C-alpha positions as CSV (number, residue, x, y, z in Angstrom):
1,X,-61.3,22.2,36.1
2,X,-57.9,20.4,35.2
3,X,-57.0,17.2,32.8
4,X,-55.6,14.1,33.7
5,X,-52.0,15.1,32.8
6,X,-52.4,18.6,34.8
7,X,-53.6,16.5,37.8
8,X,-50.9,13.9,37.3
9,X,-48.5,16.7,37.4
10,X,-50.3,18.7,40.0
11,X,-50.1,15.5,42.2
12,X,-46.9,14.0,41.4
13,X,-48.4,10.9,40.1
14,X,-48.4,9.2,36.5
15,X,-51.6,9.8,34.1
16,X,-51.9,6.3,34.2
17,X,-52.4,5.9,38.0
18,X,-54.8,8.7,38.0
19,X,-56.9,7.2,35.5
20,X,-56.4,3.9,37.4
21,X,-57.7,5.3,40.4
22,X,-60.6,6.8,38.8
23,X,-61.1,3.8,36.9
24,X,-61.7,1.6,40.2
25,X,-64.2,4.3,41.3
26,X,-62.0,6.1,44.0
27,X,-62.6,9.7,42.7
28,X,-66.4,10.6,43.8
29,X,-68.4,12.7,41.4
30,X,-65.7,12.7,38.7
31,X,-66.6,15.1,36.0
32,X,-66.4,14.7,32.3
33,X,-66.3,17.2,29.6
34,X,-68.3,16.7,26.1
35,X,-65.8,14.2,24.6
36,X,-65.9,12.3,27.7
37,X,-62.3,13.2,29.0
38,X,-62.1,13.4,32.8
39,X,-62.0,17.0,34.5
40,X,-61.0,17.3,38.0
41,X,-62.0,20.0,40.2
42,X,-60.8,20.8,43.7
43,X,-62.8,18.1,45.3
44,X,-61.4,15.5,42.9
45,X,-57.9,16.5,43.5
46,X,-58.8,16.2,47.0
47,X,-59.8,12.9,46.8
48,X,-56.8,11.8,44.9
49,X,-54.7,13.4,47.3
50,X,-56.1,11.6,50.2
51,X,-55.9,8.4,47.9
52,X,-52.2,9.3,47.3
53,X,-51.0,9.3,50.8
54,X,-53.4,6.2,52.1
55,X,-52.0,4.3,49.5
56,X,-48.3,5.3,49.9
57,X,-48.9,4.4,53.7
58,X,-49.5,0.7,52.3
59,X,-53.4,0.8,52.4
60,X,-54.7,-1.6,50.2
61,X,-57.2,-0.4,47.3
62,X,-60.0,-2.2,48.6
63,X,-59.5,-0.4,52.2
64,X,-59.3,2.9,50.7
65,X,-62.6,2.1,48.8
66,X,-64.3,1.1,51.7
67,X,-62.9,4.4,53.5
68,X,-64.2,6.5,50.6
69,X,-67.6,5.0,50.8
70,X,-67.7,5.7,54.4
71,X,-66.8,9.6,54.2
72,X,-69.7,9.6,51.5
73,X,-72.3,8.3,53.9
74,X,-71.4,11.1,56.4
75,X,-70.7,11.8,60.0
76,X,-72.2,8.6,61.3
77,X,-69.3,6.6,60.0
78,X,-67.0,8.5,61.7
79,X,-66.0,5.8,64.2
80,X,-65.4,3.5,61.7
81,X,-63.1,5.8,59.6
82,X,-61.4,6.6,62.8
83,X,-60.6,3.0,63.4
84,X,-59.2,2.7,59.7
85,X,-57.0,5.6,60.0
86,X,-55.6,4.6,63.4
87,X,-54.7,1.3,62.0
88,X,-53.4,3.0,59.3
89,X,-51.1,5.1,61.4
90,X,-50.2,2.2,63.3
91,X,-48.9,0.4,59.8
92,X,-47.2,3.8,58.6
93,X,-45.3,4.0,62.0
94,X,-44.0,0.4,61.5
95,X,-42.9,1.6,57.9
96,X,-41.1,4.5,59.2
97,X,-39.0,2.3,62.0
98,X,-38.2,-0.2,59.1
99,X,-36.9,2.4,57.1
100,X,-35.0,4.0,59.8
101,X,-33.5,0.7,60.5
102,X,-32.6,0.3,56.9
103,X,-31.0,3.8,56.7
104,X,-29.2,2.7,59.8
105,X,-27.9,-0.1,58.4
106,X,-26.6,1.5,55.1
107,X,-24.6,4.0,57.0
108,X,-22.8,1.6,58.9
109,X,-22.4,-0.4,55.5
110,X,-21.2,2.8,54.0
111,X,-18.8,3.8,56.8
112,X,-17.5,0.4,56.5
113,X,-16.8,0.5,52.9
114,X,-15.4,3.8,53.4
115,X,-12.8,2.0,55.9
116,X,-12.2,-0.8,53.5
117,X,-11.7,1.8,50.4
118,X,-9.2,3.5,52.5
119,X,-7.4,0.5,53.2
120,X,-7.7,0.7,56.9
121,X,-9.7,-2.3,57.0
122,X,-10.0,-5.4,55.0
123,X,-13.0,-6.4,53.0
124,X,-14.7,-8.2,55.5
125,X,-18.1,-7.1,53.7
126,X,-17.6,-8.9,50.6
127,X,-19.6,-12.3,51.1
128,X,-17.4,-13.7,48.2
129,X,-14.8,-13.4,50.2
130,X,-15.7,-15.3,53.2
131,X,-14.8,-18.6,54.4
132,X,-16.5,-21.4,56.3
133,X,-14.6,-19.9,59.6
134,X,-15.5,-16.3,59.1
135,X,-19.1,-17.2,57.9
136,X,-20.3,-17.8,61.2
137,X,-21.6,-14.5,62.2
138,X,-24.4,-12.7,60.5
139,X,-23.3,-9.5,58.3
140,X,-25.1,-7.5,61.3
141,X,-22.6,-9.1,63.7
142,X,-19.8,-8.4,61.1
143,X,-20.5,-4.8,60.8
144,X,-20.5,-4.4,64.5
145,X,-17.4,-6.2,64.6
146,X,-16.2,-3.6,61.9
147,X,-17.5,-1.0,64.2
148,X,-15.6,-2.2,67.3
149,X,-12.4,-2.6,65.3
150,X,-12.4,1.1,63.6
151,X,-9.9,3.5,64.3
152,X,-10.6,6.6,66.2
153,X,-11.1,8.7,63.5
154,X,-14.5,9.8,62.6
155,X,-15.7,10.0,58.7
156,X,-19.4,10.4,59.8
157,X,-19.1,14.2,59.2
158,X,-17.5,13.9,56.2
159,X,-19.7,13.9,53.1
160,X,-19.1,11.7,49.8
161,X,-17.5,14.6,47.9
162,X,-14.4,14.2,50.4
163,X,-13.6,10.9,48.8
164,X,-12.5,10.4,45.4
165,X,-13.3,6.9,43.8
166,X,-12.0,6.3,40.6
167,X,-14.8,6.1,38.1
168,X,-13.8,2.4,37.4
169,X,-13.8,1.1,40.7
170,X,-17.0,-0.8,41.9
171,X,-18.1,-1.0,45.2
């Protein structure tokens, strides 16, 4: 049996989150000791693990609650549970694609700043320096222009330690 603190450490959750999920009734058959402190066995930890990943995939708590209730009803609810998981799988894949797009954007942005910092390109990444004439393109289009005007030197294989930036420099 584990305490709230031990369970939180085990699952990389805050103690508050563990208590919140149990208070919401998301952990079936939760055990308590003689002082009414929550006690978590392997089954409770399995429920919390599932809740954690469903929540991280963007599933709202009311839908997690429904999923848990269906699980407790047994095998007759497999089709409904399967539908819920398929729907959430699609949502998680969409989140993954959005994260990939954000990461690609940040990679392009970092490459542009590296060129600006190394004085190979003027600072076209700072909205404060844009004039009405230069503000006709979106930032994405400006980044594409930056990519097109890059020198033949490739810095994508370098890590951050290859560039020393003075500590007072703000990028």
